[in-house]
N, C-alpha and C positions, 0 to 999 in steps of 0.2 A: 504494500499500499504506500505508494510514493507520489500521490497526486496532490498533496497539500501545498499551500503557498509558502510555508515556513515563516509565517508572520512573526513568530517570536524571535527568529534569528535575523530579522532585518536590522541593518541595511544590506548584510551580506547576500541574502536570498533575493534581492531585487535582480541580481545578475547571475547567481549560481543557485541551481536547485538544491534543496537541502540534502538530497541523496548524493550529491556530488561534492559536498564540502570535504576537504581533505582531513584525514587523520594519519599522521606520520607520512604525509605526501602520497597517500593512496585514497581514492574516493571512498567515502563512507559506505556507499552501496556495495563496494567490493567485499567489505567485511560481512555484510548481510548475505551475499551470495556464498561466501566461504562457510558461513554458519549453516546454511541450507544444505550445502554439499556434504558437510561433515556428518549430517544426519542420514545420508544415503539417498537424498532426493535426487531425481534425475533432471529436473528442470524447474523453472519459475515463470510466472506470469507477472509482469510489472504493471500495476494499475497506475497509469500516468494521467496527469492533468496539467499542472503548471510547469512550464519550461520543460517539455518532454524531450526536445531535440538533443540537448547535450548528453542526456542519459542514454538514449538510443545510440548516438554516435560513439560513445565510449564503449559500450558492450558489443556493438557491431564490429569493432576493431580488435576485440579480445578473443583469444583462443581459450575456450573454457573446457576443452578436453571432453566433449560429448555432453556437457550440461547445456540444456536448451533454455533460451530466453525468448518469450513472446511478449508483446506489448499491447495492452488494452488501454487506449487513450480515450479519455472522457472529453466530450464536446462541452458539457456543463458539469459543474461539481455535483457528484452523486452521493457524497457522504461515505462513511466507513463501511456500511453494508452495500450501498449502491455500487461502490467501486468493486466489491467482490462479485456482485451480480454481473457487472459489465465484463468481468474476466471469465465468466462461466463458459463461454463458447470455446475457450482454449483448454478446458479441463476434460478429463477422461471419465467423469461420472463417479469417481471414487472419493474417499475422504480427502480433504484439502487442508494444508497448513497455511495460516494467514499470519503475516508478521507486519507490524506497523513499521513505516519507513524511517522512524527516528529512534529505533531501539538498538542499543549495542549490548549484546548478551554473551556471556561465557558459558551458558548452560549446555548440557547435552540434550539436544532436541529429541533424540531417539527415545529417551526415557519418557518424555511427555507423550509422544506418539504411542508408545507401548501401553502406558497407563490408560490412555483413551480407548485403545482397542480392547482392553480388559474389562471395560465398563459398559453399561448400557446407555451411556450418554449420547445425545445428538451433538453436543459440543463440549469441549474441554477448554477451559481458560487457564492460562498460566498466571500464577500470582507470585509476587515477590514482596519482601518486607522492606520498609523504609524507616529512616529515623524520625522524620517529621510527617506523620500521616495527614496533617491538615492541608498539605499542598496537593493532595491527590484524592481521587474518588476511591473509596475503600470497598472491599468485598468481604462480607462475612460468610464463613463456611461452617457446616456442622461436622460432627464426628465421622460421617460417611464421605466427607469431601464434596457434598452437594452444596451448591451456592445457595445461601440462605437469604442474603439481602445485599443490595447495593446502597452505599452511603456516599453521596457526592460532596466532597470537600467539607467535612464537618468542622464545627468549632472544637476547640481543645477539650471541652467538657463533654462532647458527644462522641469522642473516639472510643470505639469498642474493639478495634483491631488495627494492626499496622500492615495488613496485607493489601496490596494494590494490584490493579490490572497491569500486567507486564506487557500487554500489547502483542501477545502470541497466542493463537487459538488453533485448535484442531476441530474441524467441522465435518459433519456427515453431509452427503448430498441433499438430504431432506431440509437442511437449514438453508441452503441456497434456493431451494424451491419456495421457501417462505418469503423471500425478499422480492418485493415488487420491482418490475423493470422500469427503467426510463425516468426515475425520479430520485430525489435525494432521500436516503434512508440511513438512519444511525443504527449500527449493530448494538451499541451499548444501551441506547434508550428504547429501541423498538423491538429488537429480536431477542436479546439476552433476557430481559424481564419475562417475556412469554415462556422461554425455555426454563427459566428458574421456577416459574409458577407451575409448570408441568413436571418438575423434578427431573429434567433431562439435561441440566447444565451442571457439570462437575468441574472441580478445580484441581490443578496440580501446582504445588508450592515448590518453587525453586529457591535454593540458597546460594546459587551461583552469582557471579558478577552480573550486574544489570545497571544500565544507565540510559535515561532519555536524553538525547543530545539536542533537544529542541530549543534550548535557551543559550545565550552566550556563556553563562556560568557553567552549565552542564556540558556544553560542547568543549569548552576549554579544559574542564576536568577530564573528559573522555580522552582528549588529546594527550594530557599528561599520563593517563593510565596506559594508553597504547604505546607511548614513547618509553615507558618504564617496563613494558612487557607484561603488565598485569592482565591484559586481555588481547586476543588476536595475534599473539606471537607465533611465528612459524619456526621451523628448525634452524633456519639461517638468520634468526633475529640478531641484530647488532645494536647495542645501546648507543654506539657512536657511529652513525651512518653519515658519511660525507661522500657524495658522488665524486668519482674520479675526475670529472670535468670541472669541478669547482676550483676557483683560484683563491689562494690564501696568501695574504701579504705577511710582512714581518711582524712578529709579536702578536699574532692573532691567537685568541683563546677560544677553543671550542670545547665545551664542557658537557659530558653526557648526563642524562639521556638527551639526544639531539638527533635531528634528521635534516641534512642539507641536500637539497635536490640538485639536479644537473644545472650547469652553467651559472651557478651563483658566484659572486665575487665578494670576498671579505677583505677589506682594505686594511692597511697597517693598524695594528693595535685594537682592532675590533674584537668584541667579546660576544659570543653566541653560546647560549647554554641554558641550564636550569629548566629543562623540559620545553624546549622550543623546536619548532619545525619551520624551515624556510623552503618555500616553493621554488619552482624552476625560475632561474634568471633573476633572483633577488640580488640586490647590491647593498652591502652594509658598509657605510663610510668609515673613514679613519676615526678611531677612538669611540665609535658608536657602540651601544650596548643593547642587545636583545635578550630578554630573559622571560621564560615562562609564557611564551606567546606563540601565536599562529600567524605566519606570514604567507599569504597566497602568492601565486605566480606573479613575477614582475614587480614586486614591491621594492622601493628604494628608501633606505634609512640613511640620511645624510650625516656628515661628520659630527661627532660628539652628541648626536641625538640619543635618546633613551626610549626603548619600548619595553614595558614590563606588564605581564599579566593581561595582555590585550589581543585583539583580533584585527588584523589589517588585511583588507580586501584586495583583489587583483589590481595591479598597476597603480596602487596608491603610493604617495610619497610623503615621508615625514622629514620636514626641513631641518637644517642645521641647528643643533642645540635645542630642538623641541623635545618635549617629554610627553609620551603617551603611556598612561598607566591606569591601574584601577579598573580593569575590565572594560576599557573603552573599546569601541567597535567602529572601524572606518570602512565605509563602502568603497566599491570599485572606483579607481581613478581619482579619488579625492586627494587634496593636497593640504597638508598641515604646514603652514609657513613657519619660518625661522622663529624660534623662541617661544612658541605657543606651549601651554601646559594643559593637557587634557586628562581628566581624572573622573572618578565616581560614576563609571559606567556610561559616560556620554557616548552618543551614537551620531556619526556624521554620515549623511546620505551620499550616494554615489555622485561623483563629479563636483562636489562642493570644494571651493578653494577658500581656506582661512588665511587672510593676509598675515604677514609677520607680526607677532606680538599682540594679536587681537583677542586672545582668550587665555585666561589663567584661572585655575581652580585652587 
């Protein structure tokens, strides 16, 4: 399910679909495909809506060793259930696994599928526990793992469980048959409550790694986790990944975990590290510092500038001695002029130019 506009990640997602935002310089959707393949699935249908072309172009160029990908593109927004229904024509009539397009998980999906097969449920919903349940819709289950009740973003004194919908489902074909065609339908509000009332909705609770990457804070945290190998690591994983084409000047410090993509230039005395990733063709100026941040392709950080704990979109530029910190997010092609200080989660839209010295937090 990758049809959403990614509004919580704006301004990044004005130009880049959420499925294609990088984690350790690999598109996020690649981790989802690996997740499905690890479970023994033979193919996927991507339910697309917003900015579908970059997603299709990426996977059309990939050799997935027999794993098939089809595309079900929505003409209008169809919701979480309507998007599944729109993909039905590509399915083989058997049970289907549904994964939300902003979920990074380290669970073994095969276990959830097997638990579903062992039950009489029409649908199995994967749940995970979170520290602050008030940020999520909660799901109560009974001793038989039947879903008992849904509780949408409760107040602190209403919390009865810390289990939340992990955005991963196993559905029988009968569930798809329940979904009306051609209109927006919510699986959480229209389909699951009916199945719960019929006692045909079960839960599987996973204690494995799980994160929703849909906000700047959670996206940056997911990047840190992937860079450190906490999730998504393959056998050839390297905490210090610097592409052989990168050019490093004198006195450059590159501190792991870090990922530096092809054609980057790190000029004299630059420092890159502390869980950072630099996309293709980034330029880090003399004496500049990048720490704990995500830089998309083509970003330039000029001399003595500082980028800490922030997200910098494609082809953006941070001017000389400017400071970008505190979970700030810069959209594509924007320019932060010399001496500006950006902090406290400020977001700058694509193409905006901040004149030198015009902003200080």
